[in-house]
C-alpha positions as a Markdown table, in Angstrom:
| # | Residue | x | y | z |
|---|---|---|---|---|
| 1 | Met | 145.9 | 201.6 | -8.7 |
| 2 | Ala | 144.3 | 204.9 | -7.6 |
| 3 | Thr | 141.0 | 204.6 | -6.0 |
| 4 | Ala | 139.4 | 206.9 | -8.5 |
| 5 | Lys | 140.6 | 204.8 | -11.4 |
| 6 | Lys | 139.7 | 201.6 | -9.7 |
| 7 | Tyr | 136.1 | 202.5 | -9.3 |
| 8 | Leu | 135.7 | 204.7 | -12.4 |
| 9 | Trp | 132.5 | 202.8 | -13.5 |
| 10 | Gln | 130.9 | 203.4 | -10.2 |
| 11 | Gly | 130.7 | 206.6 | -8.2 |
| 12 | Leu | 132.9 | 206.9 | -5.1 |
| 13 | Ser | 131.2 | 206.7 | -1.8 |
| 14 | Pro | 132.3 | 208.8 | 1.1 |
| 15 | Leu | 133.9 | 205.7 | 2.6 |
| 16 | Asp | 136.3 | 205.6 | -0.4 |
| 17 | Ala | 137.5 | 209.2 | 0.2 |
| 18 | Pro | 141.2 | 209.4 | 1.2 |
| 19 | Thr | 141.9 | 210.3 | 4.8 |
| 20 | Asp | 144.2 | 213.2 | 5.6 |
| 21 | Gly | 146.5 | 211.2 | 7.9 |
| 22 | Pro | 147.1 | 207.7 | 9.2 |
| 23 | Val | 144.5 | 206.4 | 11.6 |
| 24 | Ser | 146.3 | 205.6 | 14.7 |
| 25 | Gly | 143.5 | 204.5 | 16.8 |
| 26 | Thr | 139.9 | 203.5 | 16.1 |
| 27 | Ser | 137.2 | 205.0 | 18.1 |
| 28 | Ala | 133.4 | 205.4 | 17.5 |
| 29 | Asn | 133.8 | 209.1 | 17.1 |
| 30 | Lys | 136.3 | 208.8 | 14.3 |
| 31 | Val | 134.1 | 206.2 | 12.5 |
| 32 | Val | 131.1 | 208.4 | 12.9 |
| 33 | Gln | 133.0 | 211.4 | 11.7 |
| 34 | Leu | 134.0 | 209.6 | 8.5 |
| 35 | Leu | 130.4 | 208.8 | 7.8 |
| 36 | Glu | 128.3 | 211.5 | 6.3 |
| 37 | Pro | 124.6 | 211.6 | 6.8 |
| 38 | Val | 122.5 | 209.0 | 4.9 |
| 39 | Ser | 121.1 | 211.7 | 2.6 |
| 40 | Asp | 124.6 | 212.6 | 1.5 |
| 41 | Val | 125.6 | 208.9 | 0.8 |
| 42 | Ala | 122.5 | 208.4 | -1.3 |
| 43 | Glu | 123.3 | 211.4 | -3.6 |
| 44 | Pro | 126.0 | 209.7 | -5.7 |
| 45 | Leu | 123.7 | 206.8 | -6.3 |
| 46 | Leu | 121.1 | 209.1 | -7.9 |
| 47 | Ser | 123.5 | 210.6 | -10.4 |
| 48 | Ala | 125.2 | 207.2 | -11.0 |
| 49 | Pro | 122.5 | 205.6 | -13.2 |
| 50 | Arg | 122.8 | 208.3 | -15.9 |
| 51 | Ser | 126.5 | 207.7 | -16.3 |
| 52 | Leu | 126.0 | 204.0 | -15.9 |
| 53 | Leu | 123.4 | 204.1 | -18.7 |
| 54 | Arg | 126.0 | 205.7 | -21.0 |
| 55 | Asp | 128.6 | 203.2 | -19.9 |
| 56 | Trp | 126.2 | 200.3 | -20.5 |
| 57 | Ser | 125.3 | 201.5 | -24.0 |
| 58 | Lys | 129.0 | 201.8 | -24.8 |
| 59 | Leu | 129.5 | 198.4 | -23.4 |
| 60 | Ile | 126.7 | 197.0 | -25.5 |
| 61 | Asp | 128.2 | 198.7 | -28.6 |
| 62 | Leu | 131.5 | 197.2 | -27.8 |
| 63 | Val | 130.0 | 193.7 | -27.3 |
| 64 | Arg | 128.2 | 194.1 | -30.7 |
| 65 | Asp | 131.4 | 195.1 | -32.4 |
| 66 | Ala | 133.2 | 192.2 | -30.8 |
| 67 | Gly | 130.4 | 189.9 | -32.0 |
| 68 | Lys | 130.6 | 191.2 | -35.5 |
| 69 | His | 134.4 | 190.8 | -35.4 |
| 70 | Ala | 134.1 | 187.3 | -34.1 |
| 71 | Arg | 131.6 | 186.4 | -36.8 |
| 72 | Lys | 133.9 | 187.9 | -39.5 |
| 73 | Val | 136.9 | 185.9 | -38.1 |
| 74 | Glu | 134.8 | 182.8 | -38.0 |
| 75 | Ala | 133.7 | 183.3 | -41.6 |
| 76 | Gln | 137.4 | 183.8 | -42.6 |
| 77 | Ala | 138.4 | 180.7 | -40.7 |
| 78 | Gln | 135.6 | 178.7 | -42.5 |
| 79 | Glu | 136.8 | 180.0 | -45.9 |
| 80 | Gln | 140.4 | 179.1 | -45.1 |
| 81 | Glu | 139.3 | 175.7 | -43.9 |
| 82 | Leu | 137.4 | 175.2 | -47.1 |
| 83 | Arg | 140.4 | 176.2 | -49.1 |
| 84 | Val | 142.7 | 173.9 | -47.1 |
| 85 | Arg | 140.2 | 171.0 | -47.7 |
| 86 | Glu | 140.2 | 171.8 | -51.5 |
| 87 | Leu | 144.0 | 171.9 | -51.5 |
| 88 | Leu | 144.2 | 168.6 | -49.7 |
| 89 | Glu | 141.7 | 167.0 | -52.0 |
| 90 | His | 143.6 | 168.3 | -55.0 |
| 91 | Ala | 146.9 | 167.0 | -53.5 |
| 92 | Arg | 145.2 | 163.6 | -52.9 |
| 93 | Glu | 144.0 | 163.5 | -56.5 |
| 94 | Asn | 147.5 | 164.4 | -57.7 |
| 95 | Ile | 149.0 | 161.6 | -55.5 |
| 96 | Arg | 146.4 | 159.1 | -56.9 |
| 97 | Asn | 147.2 | 160.1 | -60.5 |
| 98 | Ala | 150.9 | 159.9 | -59.8 |
| 99 | Ala | 150.5 | 156.4 | -58.2 |
| 100 | Glu | 148.5 | 155.3 | -61.3 |
| 101 | Arg | 151.2 | 156.6 | -63.6 |
| 102 | Val | 153.8 | 154.8 | -61.5 |
| 103 | His | 151.9 | 151.5 | -61.7 |
| 104 | Ala | 151.4 | 151.9 | -65.5 |
| 105 | Ala | 155.1 | 152.6 | -65.9 |
| 106 | Glu | 156.0 | 149.6 | -63.7 |
| 107 | Ala | 153.7 | 147.4 | -65.8 |
| 108 | Arg | 155.2 | 148.7 | -69.1 |
| 109 | Thr | 158.7 | 148.1 | -67.6 |
| 110 | Ala | 157.8 | 144.6 | -66.6 |
| 111 | Asp | 156.4 | 144.0 | -70.1 |
| 112 | Val | 159.5 | 145.3 | -71.8 |
| 113 | Gln | 161.7 | 143.3 | -69.4 |
| 114 | Ser | 159.7 | 140.1 | -70.2 |
| 115 | Arg | 160.0 | 140.7 | -74.0 |
| 116 | Ala | 163.7 | 141.5 | -73.6 |
| 117 | Asp | 164.2 | 138.3 | -71.7 |
| 118 | Thr | 162.3 | 136.3 | -74.3 |
| 119 | Leu | 164.3 | 137.9 | -77.1 |
| 120 | Leu | 167.6 | 137.2 | -75.3 |
| 121 | Lys | 166.6 | 133.6 | -74.8 |
| 122 | Ala | 165.7 | 133.3 | -78.5 |
| 123 | Ala | 169.0 | 135.0 | -79.5 |
| 124 | Asp | 171.0 | 132.7 | -77.1 |
| 125 | Glu | 169.3 | 129.7 | -78.7 |
| 126 | Lys | 170.1 | 130.9 | -82.2 |
| 127 | Val | 173.7 | 131.5 | -81.2 |
| 128 | Lys | 173.9 | 128.0 | -79.7 |
| 129 | Ala | 172.3 | 126.5 | -82.9 |
| 130 | Ala | 174.7 | 128.5 | -85.1 |
| 131 | Glu | 177.7 | 127.3 | -83.0 |
| 132 | Glu | 176.4 | 123.7 | -83.4 |
| 133 | Arg | 175.9 | 124.2 | -87.1 |
| 134 | Thr | 179.4 | 125.7 | -87.4 |
| 135 | Trp | 180.9 | 122.7 | -85.5 |
| 136 | Ile | 179.0 | 120.3 | -87.8 |
| 137 | Ala | 180.1 | 122.2 | -90.9 |
| 138 | Glu | 183.7 | 122.1 | -89.7 |
| 139 | Glu | 183.4 | 118.4 | -89.1 |
| 140 | Trp | 182.0 | 117.9 | -92.6 |
| 141 | Leu | 184.7 | 120.1 | -94.1 |
| 142 | Thr | 187.3 | 118.1 | -92.4 |
| 143 | Arg | 185.8 | 114.8 | -93.6 |
| 144 | Val | 185.5 | 116.2 | -97.2 |
| 145 | Tyr | 189.1 | 117.4 | -97.1 |
| 146 | Asp | 190.3 | 114.1 | -95.7 |
| 147 | Thr | 188.2 | 112.2 | -98.4 |
| 148 | Ile | 189.6 | 114.4 | -101.2 |
| 149 | Ala | 193.1 | 114.1 | -99.8 |
| 150 | Thr | 192.8 | 110.3 | -99.5 |
| 151 | Glu | 191.2 | 109.8 | -103.0 |
| 152 | Phe | 193.5 | 112.1 | -104.9 |
| 153 | Ser | 196.5 | 111.4 | -102.8 |
| 154 | Val | 197.3 | 114.9 | -101.8 |
| 155 | Gly | 200.4 | 115.0 | -99.8 |
| 156 | Pro | 201.0 | 116.5 | -96.4 |
| 157 | Ala | 202.9 | 119.4 | -98.0 |
| 158 | Thr | 199.9 | 120.7 | -99.8 |
| 159 | Lys | 197.7 | 120.7 | -96.9 |
């Protein structure tokens, strides 16, 4: 990074000035030659506050803009969080309603199954009773036939 760009916000001092060539040896004369009189060193400091004031006001404006943006982003985040909470609550309510409907359907299914079982048992009992009556009726018919055949001497050919 160039020295001028590196210290843009602050004025360059004479010490930051580039040298013409590489310094091969250090001596007091060379160090003294690089330094300008104190009055010359103090000059950039007098002009620096004006440019610094402009830079500081720009910095303050930037900080204010960043603060406004941060507040706007925070407000949007809160709105989104509120929407997400509402959606979650709505989803929970839908899940509760669905669970209630499932329980009601299960109860109706159990009731229908119970009634079906009862009807099947009753039908089975009626079938058994009908079979028993049929057997009894066949027995009686056989007895009646045998009695008629015996009393009226019906032969085996007519049977």
